[in-house]
KEFI-885037 format. One record per residue: residue number from 1; residue in one letter; x, y, z of N, C-alpha, C in turn. Coordinates in steps of 0.1 Angstrom, whole numbers. Example, Ala and Ser with C-alpha at 12.3 -4.5 7.8 and 13.67 -1.06 7.14 Angstrom:
<pts>
@k->1, r->A, nxx->132, nyy->-57, nzz->78, caxx->123, cayy->-45, cazz->78, cxx->132, cyy->-33, czz->78
@k->2, r->S, nxx->128, nyy->-22, nzz->71, caxx->137, cayy->-11, cazz->71, cxx->129, cyy->0, czz->79
</pts>
This chain:
<pts>
@k->1, r->A, nxx->-71, nyy->81, nzz->-121, caxx->-61, cayy->82, cazz->-109, cxx->-61, cyy->92, czz->-100
@k->2, r->L, nxx->-66, nyy->103, nzz->-107, caxx->-67, cayy->112, cazz->-97, cxx->-81, cyy->112, czz->-90
@k->3, r->S, nxx->-92, nyy->106, nzz->-97, caxx->-104, cayy->105, cazz->-89, cxx->-101, cyy->98, czz->-71
@k->4, r->V, nxx->-93, nyy->87, nzz->-75, caxx->-87, cayy->83, cazz->-63, cxx->-81, cyy->88, czz->-49
@k->5, r->V, nxx->-72, nyy->102, nzz->-55, caxx->-69, cayy->108, cazz->-48, cxx->-81, cyy->117, czz->-38
@k->6, r->T, nxx->-88, nyy->122, nzz->-50, caxx->-105, cayy->129, cazz->-43, cxx->-110, cyy->120, czz->-32
@k->7, r->L, nxx->-116, nyy->110, nzz->-39, caxx->-120, cayy->100, cazz->-30, cxx->-110, cyy->100, czz->-13
@k->8, r->G, nxx->-103, nyy->97, nzz->-15, caxx->-91, cayy->92, cazz->-4, cxx->-92, cyy->111, czz->6
@k->9, r->K, nxx->-93, nyy->117, nzz->-5, caxx->-92, cayy->131, cazz->4, cxx->-106, cyy->134, czz->12
@k->10, r->M, nxx->-117, nyy->130, nzz->7, caxx->-130, cayy->132, cazz->13, cxx->-131, cyy->123, czz->23
@k->11, r->C, nxx->-127, nyy->111, nzz->22, caxx->-124, cayy->99, cazz->33, cxx->-120, cyy->101, czz->45
@k->12, r->L, nxx->-110, nyy->111, nzz->45, caxx->-98, cayy->118, cazz->54, cxx->-112, cyy->124, czz->63
@k->13, r->Q, nxx->-118, nyy->130, nzz->54, caxx->-129, cayy->141, cazz->67, cxx->-142, cyy->137, czz->70
@k->14, r->H, nxx->-145, nyy->124, nzz->65, caxx->-154, cayy->118, cazz->69, cxx->-153, cyy->100, czz->69
@k->15, r->E, nxx->-154, nyy->99, nzz->82, caxx->-153, cayy->81, cazz->86, cxx->-162, cyy->75, czz->80
@k->16, r->E, nxx->-176, nyy->75, nzz->78, caxx->-186, cayy->71, cazz->71, cxx->-184, cyy->67, czz->59
@k->17, r->Q, nxx->-179, nyy->75, nzz->51, caxx->-172, cayy->72, cazz->40, cxx->-162, cyy->66, czz->39
@k->18, r->A, nxx->-155, nyy->66, nzz->44, caxx->-139, cayy->56, cazz->42, cxx->-143, cyy->46, czz->48
@k->19, r->K, nxx->-154, nyy->43, nzz->55, caxx->-159, cayy->28, cazz->61, cxx->-162, cyy->18, czz->45
@k->20, r->R, nxx->-173, nyy->31, nzz->33, caxx->-174, cayy->18, cazz->25, cxx->-161, cyy->20, czz->14
@k->21, r->I, nxx->-155, nyy->32, nzz->14, caxx->-147, cayy->39, cazz->4, cxx->-134, cyy->27, czz->3
@k->22, r->I, nxx->-128, nyy->27, nzz->17, caxx->-116, cayy->12, cazz->15, cxx->-116, cyy->1, czz->11
@k->23, r->P, nxx->-126, nyy->-5, nzz->15, caxx->-125, cayy->-17, cazz->9, cxx->-127, cyy->-20, czz->-8
@k->24, r->A, nxx->-134, nyy->-7, nzz->-11, caxx->-138, cayy->-4, cazz->-28, cxx->-123, cyy->-3, czz->-36
@k->25, r->L, nxx->-116, nyy->3, nzz->-29, caxx->-102, cayy->10, cazz->-30, cxx->-91, cyy->-5, czz->-29
@k->26, r->S, nxx->-91, nyy->-15, nzz->-19, caxx->-87, cayy->-26, cazz->-18, cxx->-87, cyy->-33, czz->-31
@k->27, r->R, nxx->-101, nyy->-37, nzz->-34, caxx->-104, cayy->-43, cazz->-44, cxx->-104, cyy->-38, czz->-60
@k->28, r->L, nxx->-97, nyy->-24, nzz->-57, caxx->-96, cayy->-18, cazz->-72, cxx->-80, cyy->-21, czz->-73
@k->29, r->L, nxx->-74, nyy->-18, nzz->-63, caxx->-60, cayy->-24, cazz->-60, cxx->-56, cyy->-35, czz->-65
@k->30, r->S, nxx->-60, nyy->-45, nzz->-64, caxx->-60, cayy->-60, cazz->-69, cxx->-66, cyy->-62, czz->-81
@k->31, r->A, nxx->-72, nyy->-55, nzz->-89, caxx->-83, cayy->-57, cazz->-100, cxx->-76, cyy->-46, czz->-112
@k->32, r->T, nxx->-68, nyy->-33, nzz->-109, caxx->-63, cayy->-28, cazz->-119, cxx->-47, cyy->-30, czz->-123
@k->33, r->T, nxx->-46, nyy->-28, nzz->-134, caxx->-29, cayy->-32, cazz->-142, cxx->-25, cyy->-20, czz->-144
@k->34, r->H, nxx->-30, nyy->-5, nzz->-141, caxx->-27, cayy->10, cazz->-142, cxx->-16, cyy->11, czz->-134
@k->35, r->P, nxx->-4, nyy->12, nzz->-136, caxx->6, cayy->17, cazz->-123, cxx->0, cyy->33, czz->-119
@k->36, r->A, nxx->-3, nyy->40, nzz->-124, caxx->-7, cayy->53, cazz->-119, cxx->-20, cyy->54, czz->-107
@k->37, r->I, nxx->-29, nyy->43, nzz->-114, caxx->-40, cayy->42, cazz->-107, cxx->-35, cyy->33, czz->-91
@k->38, r->K, nxx->-28, nyy->24, nzz->-95, caxx->-22, cayy->16, cazz->-80, cxx->-12, cyy->24, czz->-76
@k->39, r->N, nxx->-5, nyy->34, nzz->-77, caxx->5, cayy->43, cazz->-69, cxx->-7, cyy->51, czz->-60
@k->40, r->N, nxx->-18, nyy->58, nzz->-74, caxx->-27, cayy->65, cazz->-62, cxx->-33, cyy->57, czz->-49
@k->41, r->I, nxx->-35, nyy->45, nzz->-53, caxx->-43, cayy->38, cazz->-42, cxx->-33, cyy->35, czz->-32
@k->42, r->L, nxx->-22, nyy->34, nzz->-35, caxx->-13, cayy->35, cazz->-20, cxx->-12, cyy->46, czz->-16
@k->43, r->F, nxx->-9, nyy->56, nzz->-24, caxx->-8, cayy->67, cazz->-10, cxx->-23, cyy->70, czz->-4
@k->44, r->T, nxx->-34, nyy->68, nzz->-7, caxx->-48, cayy->72, cazz->-4, cxx->-47, cyy->59, czz->8
@k->45, r->L, nxx->-41, nyy->49, nzz->10, caxx->-45, cayy->39, cazz->19, cxx->-36, cyy->41, czz->29
@k->46, r->T, nxx->-21, nyy->44, nzz->25, caxx->-13, cayy->50, cazz->38, cxx->-19, cyy->62, czz->46
@k->47, r->D, nxx->-23, nyy->74, nzz->35, caxx->-31, cayy->79, cazz->44, cxx->-41, cyy->78, czz->53
@k->48, r->M, nxx->-46, nyy->70, nzz->49, caxx->-63, cayy->65, cazz->56, cxx->-53, cyy->54, czz->70
@k->49, r->C, nxx->-41, nyy->50, nzz->67, caxx->-38, cayy->39, cazz->79, cxx->-35, cyy->50, czz->88
@k->50, r->V, nxx->-28, nyy->59, nzz->85, caxx->-25, cayy->68, cazz->98, cxx->-40, cyy->74, czz->103
@k->51, r->R, nxx->-48, nyy->79, nzz->96, caxx->-59, cayy->79, cazz->103, cxx->-66, cyy->70, czz->107
@k->52, r->Y, nxx->-71, nyy->60, nzz->101, caxx->-78, cayy->52, cazz->105, cxx->-76, cyy->35, czz->104
@k->53, r->A, nxx->-65, nyy->34, nzz->112, caxx->-55, cayy->22, cazz->114, cxx->-65, cyy->10, czz->112
@k->54, r->T, nxx->-75, nyy->9, nzz->119, caxx->-82, cayy->-2, cazz->120, cxx->-89, cyy->-9, czz->107
@k->55, r->L, nxx->-99, nyy->-1, nzz->101, caxx->-98, cayy->0, cazz->88, cxx->-89, cyy->-3, czz->75
@k->56, r->V, nxx->-81, nyy->-3, nzz->75, caxx->-67, cayy->-3, cazz->67, cxx->-62, cyy->-17, czz->70
@k->57, r->D, nxx->-57, nyy->-20, nzz->83, caxx->-51, cayy->-30, cazz->88, cxx->-53, cyy->-45, czz->82
@k->58, r->P, nxx->-66, nyy->-49, nzz->86, caxx->-71, cayy->-59, cazz->73, cxx->-65, cyy->-59, czz->57
@k->59, r->L, nxx->-65, nyy->-47, nzz->52, caxx->-60, cayy->-48, cazz->39, cxx->-47, cyy->-47, czz->38
@k->60, r->M, nxx->-38, nyy->-45, nzz->44, caxx->-21, cayy->-46, cazz->43, cxx->-17, cyy->-54, czz->34
@k->61, r->D, nxx->-24, nyy->-70, nzz->34, caxx->-17, cayy->-77, cazz->25, cxx->-19, cyy->-77, czz->9
@k->62, r->R, nxx->-30, nyy->-69, nzz->7, caxx->-28, cayy->-62, cazz->-6, cxx->-20, cyy->-53, czz->-9
@k->63, r->V, nxx->-18, nyy->-50, nzz->-1, caxx->-10, cayy->-35, cazz->-3, cxx->6, cyy->-42, czz->-4
@k->64, r->T, nxx->11, nyy->-54, nzz->4, caxx->23, cayy->-59, cazz->5, cxx->22, cyy->-66, czz->-10
@k->65, r->A, nxx->12, nyy->-70, nzz->-12, caxx->12, cayy->-78, cazz->-29, cxx->19, cyy->-67, czz->-37
@k->66, r->C, nxx->15, nyy->-56, nzz->-34, caxx->22, cayy->-47, cazz->-46, cxx->38, cyy->-48, czz->-45
@k->67, r->L, nxx->41, nyy->-55, nzz->-32, caxx->59, cayy->-55, cazz->-33, cxx->64, cyy->-63, czz->-46
@k->68, r->R, nxx->57, nyy->-69, nzz->-52, caxx->56, cayy->-81, cazz->-63, cxx->52, cyy->-77, czz->-75
@k->69, r->D, nxx->49, nyy->-64, nzz->-76, caxx->44, cayy->-62, cazz->-89, cxx->52, cyy->-57, czz->-100
@k->70, r->P, nxx->49, nyy->-58, nzz->-111, caxx->55, cayy->-60, cazz->-123, cxx->62, cyy->-45, czz->-126
@k->71, r->H, nxx->57, nyy->-37, nzz->-122, caxx->62, cayy->-25, cazz->-126, cxx->71, cyy->-19, czz->-114
@k->72, r->P, nxx->82, nyy->-11, nzz->-117, caxx->92, cayy->-8, cazz->-110, cxx->87, cyy->2, czz->-100
@k->73, r->Q, nxx->80, nyy->13, nzz->-105, caxx->71, cayy->22, cazz->-99, cxx->65, cyy->19, czz->-87
@k->74, r->V, nxx->55, nyy->10, nzz->-91, caxx->45, cayy->2, cazz->-79, cxx->50, cyy->-4, czz->-69
@k->75, r->H, nxx->62, nyy->-10, nzz->-71, caxx->67, cayy->-20, cazz->-62, cxx->75, cyy->-9, czz->-52
@k->76, r->R, nxx->81, nyy->7, nzz->-61, caxx->92, cayy->9, cazz->-52, cxx->87, cyy->20, czz->-42
@k->77, r->T, nxx->70, nyy->23, nzz->-47, caxx->63, cayy->33, cazz->-37, cxx->57, cyy->25, czz->-28
@k->78, r->A, nxx->54, nyy->12, nzz->-31, caxx->47, cayy->5, cazz->-20, cxx->57, cyy->2, czz->-8
@k->79, r->L, nxx->72, nyy->-1, nzz->-13, caxx->81, cayy->-1, cazz->-4, cxx->85, cyy->8, czz->6
@k->80, r->T, nxx->86, nyy->19, nzz->-1, caxx->89, cayy->33, cazz->5, cxx->74, cyy->38, czz->11
@k->81, r->L, nxx->62, nyy->34, nzz->8, caxx->51, cayy->39, cazz->16, cxx->52, cyy->29, czz->32
@k->82, r->L, nxx->49, nyy->16, nzz->29, caxx->53, cayy->8, cazz->37, cxx->65, cyy->7, czz->51
@k->83, r->I, nxx->75, nyy->13, nzz->43, caxx->86, cayy->15, cazz->55, cxx->84, cyy->31, czz->63
@k->84, r->S, nxx->79, nyy->36, nzz->54, caxx->75, cayy->51, cazz->64, cxx->66, cyy->45, czz->73
@k->85, r->L, nxx->53, nyy->39, nzz->70, caxx->48, cayy->39, cazz->83, cxx->50, cyy->27, czz->92
@k->86, r->L, nxx->62, nyy->19, nzz->89, caxx->70, cayy->14, cazz->97, cxx->78, cyy->22, czz->109
@k->87, r->Q, nxx->83, nyy->31, nzz->101, caxx->89, cayy->39, cazz->111, cxx->84, cyy->48, czz->117
@k->88, r->E, nxx->72, nyy->53, nzz->119, caxx->66, cayy->63, cazz->123, cxx->53, cyy->52, czz->129
@k->89, r->D, nxx->56, nyy->39, nzz->134, caxx->50, cayy->29, cazz->143, cxx->30, cyy->30, czz->140
@k->90, r->Y, nxx->28, nyy->28, nzz->126, caxx->17, cayy->28, cazz->122, cxx->16, cyy->17, czz->119
@k->91, r->L, nxx->26, nyy->8, nzz->115, caxx->25, cayy->-7, cazz->112, cxx->34, cyy->-15, czz->122
@k->92, r->K, nxx->30, nyy->-27, nzz->125, caxx->40, cayy->-38, cazz->130, cxx->49, cyy->-48, czz->120
@k->93, r->L, nxx->61, nyy->-50, nzz->122, caxx->67, cayy->-61, cazz->114, cxx->63, cyy->-73, czz->119
@k->94, r->K, nxx->51, nyy->-82, nzz->116, caxx->47, cayy->-90, cazz->117, cxx->43, cyy->-100, czz->108
@k->95, r->G, nxx->39, nyy->-115, nzz->109, caxx->35, cayy->-123, cazz->100, cxx->38, cyy->-123, czz->88
@k->96, r->S, nxx->27, nyy->-125, nzz->76, caxx->33, cayy->-124, cazz->64, cxx->37, cyy->-113, czz->55
@k->97, r->F, nxx->36, nyy->-98, nzz->65, caxx->41, cayy->-84, cazz->60, cxx->57, cyy->-85, czz->63
@k->98, r->F, nxx->63, nyy->-93, nzz->76, caxx->77, cayy->-92, cazz->77, cxx->81, cyy->-105, czz->65
@k->99, r->Y, nxx->75, nyy->-117, nzz->63, caxx->84, cayy->-119, cazz->53, cxx->84, cyy->-116, czz->38
@k->100, r->R, nxx->72, nyy->-110, nzz->35, caxx->70, cayy->-100, cazz->25, cxx->86, cyy->-89, czz->23
@k->101, r->I, nxx->83, nyy->-86, nzz->31, caxx->99, cayy->-78, cazz->34, cxx->111, cyy->-82, czz->31
@k->102, r->L, nxx->110, nyy->-93, nzz->39, caxx->125, cayy->-99, cazz->33, cxx->120, cyy->-106, czz->26
@k->103, r->Q, nxx->116, nyy->-108, nzz->16, caxx->119, cayy->-115, cazz->4, cxx->119, cyy->-103, czz->-2
@k->104, r->V, nxx->113, nyy->-91, nzz->-5, caxx->119, cayy->-81, cazz->-14, cxx->132, cyy->-78, czz->-14
@k->105, r->C, nxx->135, nyy->-74, nzz->3, caxx->152, cayy->-73, cazz->3, cxx->162, cyy->-87, czz->-5
@k->106, r->R, nxx->157, nyy->-100, nzz->-1, caxx->164, cayy->-108, cazz->-8, cxx->168, cyy->-107, czz->-22
@k->107, r->N, nxx->154, nyy->-103, nzz->-30, caxx->154, cayy->-103, cazz->-45, cxx->160, cyy->-92, czz->-47
@k->108, r->R, nxx->161, nyy->-79, nzz->-41, caxx->171, cayy->-66, cazz->-46, cxx->185, cyy->-70, czz->-42
@k->109, r->K, nxx->188, nyy->-80, nzz->-37, caxx->201, cayy->-83, cazz->-32, cxx->205, cyy->-91, czz->-47
@k->110, r->L, nxx->200, nyy->-98, nzz->-49, caxx->199, cayy->-111, cazz->-58, cxx->204, cyy->-99, czz->-71
@k->111, r->L, nxx->196, nyy->-92, nzz->-72, caxx->193, cayy->-81, cazz->-84, cxx->208, cyy->-73, czz->-85
@k->112, r->L, nxx->214, nyy->-70, nzz->-73, caxx->224, cayy->-59, cazz->-74, cxx->238, cyy->-71, czz->-74
@k->113, r->I, nxx->238, nyy->-80, nzz->-69, caxx->246, cayy->-90, cazz->-69, cxx->251, cyy->-92, czz->-85
@k->114, r->S, nxx->238, nyy->-98, nzz->-93, caxx->240, cayy->-99, cazz->-108, cxx->246, cyy->-89, czz->-114
@k->115, r->C, nxx->242, nyy->-78, nzz->-110, caxx->246, cayy->-65, cazz->-121, cxx->262, cyy->-62, czz->-121
</pts>
């Protein structure tokens, strides 16, 4: 999990490395089941989105898929980071991203009502 953060910090300094590492992080995000690794990938991709928006934008579907992760910490982190990117205008609320956010809000409302 720590190596993901280290790679991310290196990529913030070198765009050529970022072009190679970002797709690998995206694949790892889909493949791993470890919540700590997923959280660190989410933080790293969020940092990359601020710096290299065009590189990360095609991968946002995989990031938004974390909103349905079975681990509460992963989907909480994904929601927090995505909303932060929205507030800072690094992301636009459109397409499947919009519907995934609505789905999470709807599911949260149902959970609150059932409690």
